N, C-alpha and C positions, 0 to 999 in steps of 0.2 A: 907844373906839367904833372897830371894824376893819372895813374893806370887804371883805365875801366876794367880791363880784362889782361891778365898775366897770359902767359905761353901755357899752361896747363887751361886756365879757363876757357881761353879761347879754343882750344882744342875741343875741349869738352861742350863749348855752344855750338859749335859746327855741328859735330856728331849729333848733338840733342836735333839741331836744325833739320839735319838727314832723316833722323827718325821719325820726326814730327810729319814731314812732306810723306814719307812713306806711308805713315799711318793714315793719311787722307787719300791717297793715290795708290793702292794695292797694285794697279795694273797700268804697266808703265806703257801700253801699247798706245794710249793717244794724252800723254804728257811729254812735255818739251821743257826743258829747263834752258833760259837765256840769260847768261852773267851779262852786266852791263859794262861796256868800256868806259874809262880802264878801271877804276878803282873796285868796281863789284866784281873782276874776274878773279881776284886772289879767293874772294868767299865763295864764288861759285863754282870753281875749280877743286875747292877743297869740297865743299859739298857734296857734290857729283861725284868725286871720287870715293867717298865714304859710302856713297848709295851702291856704287858699283861693286864694293866691297859687299857692303848686305846682300845684295842681290845679284851675284857674277853670271847668274843666266839671264838676266833681262837686259834688251836691248835699250840702252840710255839715249835719247835723242837731247843732244846739249851744243848748244851754241854762244855765242858773243856776239853783241849789238853795239854798234857804237852811235852814241846820238847828237856828235858834234853839232851837225847843220839842222838839228830840229829843236835846237834850243831856243827858246825866248827870250832868255836874259842876254843883256848885253853885257858881253866881256871885255876888259882894256887889252887885255894880252892877245896874241894871234893864238887860235887854238889848231893845233895838230890833227886831223883827222886818223883816227884810229882804226882799225881793221874790223869789220864784220863778216863771222864764218856764220852762215845758219843754213846748212845744205841739206834743209827736209822743208818738209811743208808745214804752216801751223795751222793752216785750213783745219777748222772744226776741231783742232786740238785744244787740252788744256793747258795752257801757257804759265809757266812759273817764272816771273823776274827775279833775279837775284842781284842784291845790289851791297854795298857797304854801309852806308848811314843815309837814312830819310831823315831830310830836314825841311826845307820848304816844300818840296812835292814837286818841284820844277823838272827835276831829271825825271822822276817817273812819268810825267805827263809827257814830256820831250820820248821816253822810249817808248809810249803807247801809240803816239803819232807815226812814230820809226816801225815799229810792229806793224801797223797795216800795210806797210809797203809789201809784206811778208804774206797775207793773206787775213782771214776773218777767223781769229780764233775762238772755239765755242766758251772759253772762259780765260782769266788772267787772275794769277794772283798776285800777289807780293811777298817776297822773303828778305828780310832787311838783317844784318848784323846788329846795327845798332840804331834804336829810333829815337831821335832828338823831339819828343813828345811836343814840345813847344814850338812856336814859331812857323808854324805851317801855312803857306800862302794859298795852297789848294787843298780840296777834301779829299784827301788821299792817307789812308792809312794801312800799314802792314796785316797782313794775314798770318804772317810767322815773323818773330823778331827773336834775337837772343838777349837781348840787354835793352832796357829801355832806360834812357837817364834824361836829367835836366839841364842844361848849361844855357847859359847867356848868349847873345847875339854874337859878342868878339869871342867866343871860345870855337875852338876847331877840335873834332874828332877824326885820328888819323889812324892808321892799321901802319904797326913798324914792322916791316916785314923782316928785317934784320935781327929784331928781338923776339917776333912773332907774340907783341903786346897791342892791345888797341890805347892811345892815350887820348885825355882830354888836355889842352893847352891853349 
């Protein structure tokens, strides 16, 4: 097991991502943030929390999206659906999808399919904590990423919530 981001690095990386998002989206009226269930919500909660601290007078539209039934890959285990909470319109908005790790791109493809059920966004951007640059199966790249790593197929990247670290094992 290798630590990719320790607790302090994780906090700084999330804060940096929040700042980068705000640099490119000064007016939040037409911006919505969507965390991807289940693991992307840890990251999106923290990014949005930082944005709210940076701009306390701004209204931040934030929701979470479950993509369980939009996945195209076959899973051996039975998947339990998570909750989708999007109580605002995404029609004509700039949507920022937030996830923990970008690997094959299949989760993001499923998220794009699921998102269309809520309207037609003006633009969609992707923000991930960790970009596993290689082994992409679809032409999907992040607009914002905290850390880019090289890892072999058998390795996994996980956020350890109890220690607030990101590890590769």
